[in-house]
Short mmCIF file of the C-alpha atoms (twelve columns), coordinates in Angstrom:
data_MODEL
# 
_entry.id   MODEL 
# 
loop_
_atom_site.group_PDB 
_atom_site.id 
_atom_site.type_symbol 
_atom_site.label_atom_id 
_atom_site.label_alt_id 
_atom_site.label_comp_id 
_atom_site.label_asym_id 
_atom_site.label_seq_id 
_atom_site.Cartn_x 
_atom_site.Cartn_y 
_atom_site.Cartn_z 
_atom_site.pdbx_PDB_model_num 
ATOM 1  C CA . MET A 1  203.401 36.143 100.772 1 
ATOM 2  C CA . ARG A 2  205.693 38.803 99.021  1 
ATOM 3  C CA . LEU A 3  207.696 37.695 96.373  1 
ATOM 4  C CA . THR A 4  210.351 39.530 93.910  1 
ATOM 5  C CA . LYS A 5  208.906 42.115 91.150  1 
ATOM 6  C CA . VAL A 6  210.876 40.162 89.048  1 
ATOM 7  C CA . VAL A 7  209.434 36.343 90.563  1 
ATOM 8  C CA . ALA A 8  205.726 37.531 90.107  1 
ATOM 9  C CA . LYS A 9  206.137 38.937 86.992  1 
ATOM 10 C CA . THR A 10 207.534 35.668 85.777  1 
ATOM 11 C CA . ALA A 11 204.710 33.889 86.966  1 
ATOM 12 C CA . GLY A 12 202.461 36.625 85.717  1 
ATOM 13 C CA . MET A 13 200.831 37.548 89.263  1 
ATOM 14 C CA . ILE A 14 199.897 41.136 90.375  1 
ATOM 15 C CA . ASP A 15 199.507 42.648 93.277  1 
ATOM 16 C CA . GLY A 16 196.344 40.809 95.252  1 
ATOM 17 C CA . THR A 17 196.426 37.752 92.959  1 
ATOM 18 C CA . GLN A 18 194.655 35.224 94.843  1 
ATOM 19 C CA . VAL A 19 197.085 31.827 95.008  1 
ATOM 20 C CA . ARG A 20 196.825 28.493 96.393  1 
ATOM 21 C CA . ILE A 21 199.632 27.010 98.499  1 
ATOM 22 C CA . THR A 22 201.116 23.162 98.296  1 
ATOM 23 C CA . ALA A 23 203.531 21.271 100.201 1 
ATOM 24 C CA . GLU A 24 205.111 18.305 98.418  1 
ATOM 25 C CA . LYS A 25 208.628 16.700 99.427  1 
ATOM 26 C CA . GLY A 26 211.234 19.147 99.238  1 
ATOM 27 C CA . ARG A 27 209.279 21.785 97.599  1 
ATOM 28 C CA . ILE A 28 206.524 24.791 98.368  1 
ATOM 29 C CA . VAL A 29 204.110 25.490 95.326  1 
ATOM 30 C CA . LEU A 30 202.306 28.762 94.754  1 
ATOM 31 C CA . GLU A 31 199.639 28.748 91.962  1 
ATOM 32 C CA . ALA A 32 196.740 31.416 90.870  1 
ATOM 33 C CA . VAL A 33 193.742 30.865 90.829  1 
ATOM 34 C CA . GLU A 34 190.860 32.493 89.704  1 
ATOM 35 C CA . PRO A 35 188.843 34.485 92.193  1 
ATOM 36 C CA . GLY A 36 185.147 32.813 92.972  1 
ATOM 37 C CA . ILE A 37 182.456 35.153 92.085  1 
ATOM 38 C CA . THR A 38 182.960 38.969 93.352  1 
ATOM 39 C CA . LEU A 39 180.385 42.215 93.319  1 
ATOM 40 C CA . ALA A 40 182.616 43.609 90.639  1 
ATOM 41 C CA . SER A 41 182.225 40.352 88.148  1 
ATOM 42 C CA . MET A 42 177.957 40.461 89.214  1 
ATOM 43 C CA . LEU A 43 177.936 43.804 88.540  1 
ATOM 44 C CA . ALA A 44 179.744 43.051 85.013  1 
ATOM 45 C CA . SER A 45 177.071 40.815 83.935  1 
ATOM 46 C CA . PHE A 46 174.374 42.925 84.893  1 
ATOM 47 C CA . ASP A 47 172.034 44.087 81.823  1 
ATOM 48 C CA . PRO A 48 169.447 46.643 82.756  1 
ATOM 49 C CA . VAL A 49 167.453 45.299 79.798  1 
ATOM 50 C CA . ARG A 50 167.124 41.686 80.931  1 
ATOM 51 C CA . HIS A 51 167.320 42.579 84.975  1 
ATOM 52 C CA . GLY A 52 166.369 46.198 86.015  1 
ATOM 53 C CA . GLY A 53 162.974 47.383 87.178  1 
ATOM 54 C CA . GLU A 54 160.651 46.103 89.335  1 
ATOM 55 C CA . VAL A 55 156.979 44.108 88.672  1 
ATOM 56 C CA . MET A 56 154.465 44.524 91.846  1 
ATOM 57 C CA . THR A 57 152.643 41.299 91.175  1 
ATOM 58 C CA . PHE A 58 149.723 42.855 93.474  1 
ATOM 59 C CA . THR A 59 147.382 45.582 93.716  1 
ATOM 60 C CA . PRO A 60 148.093 48.698 96.649  1 
ATOM 61 C CA . ILE A 61 146.612 47.767 99.430  1 
ATOM 62 C CA . GLY A 62 146.890 51.115 101.617 1 
ATOM 63 C CA . GLU A 63 148.528 54.535 101.261 1 
ATOM 64 C CA . GLU A 64 151.491 52.694 99.368  1 
ATOM 65 C CA . VAL A 65 153.233 55.166 96.755  1 
ATOM 66 C CA . VAL A 66 153.008 53.432 93.456  1 
# 
């Protein structure tokens, strides 16, 4: 959906803002919505101390490099 700069700025929207469109008698309403979980938001919440590292819960069975 394209909006003029003035309308978008007044509504606090920027390029790429996700919107919900609803139709009511005599009007069309655009509302900004918060995006769902994104890769960027998941990476921003990643804590290497808490989530980092690998753990082998078994002993090697063959020629695995550990």
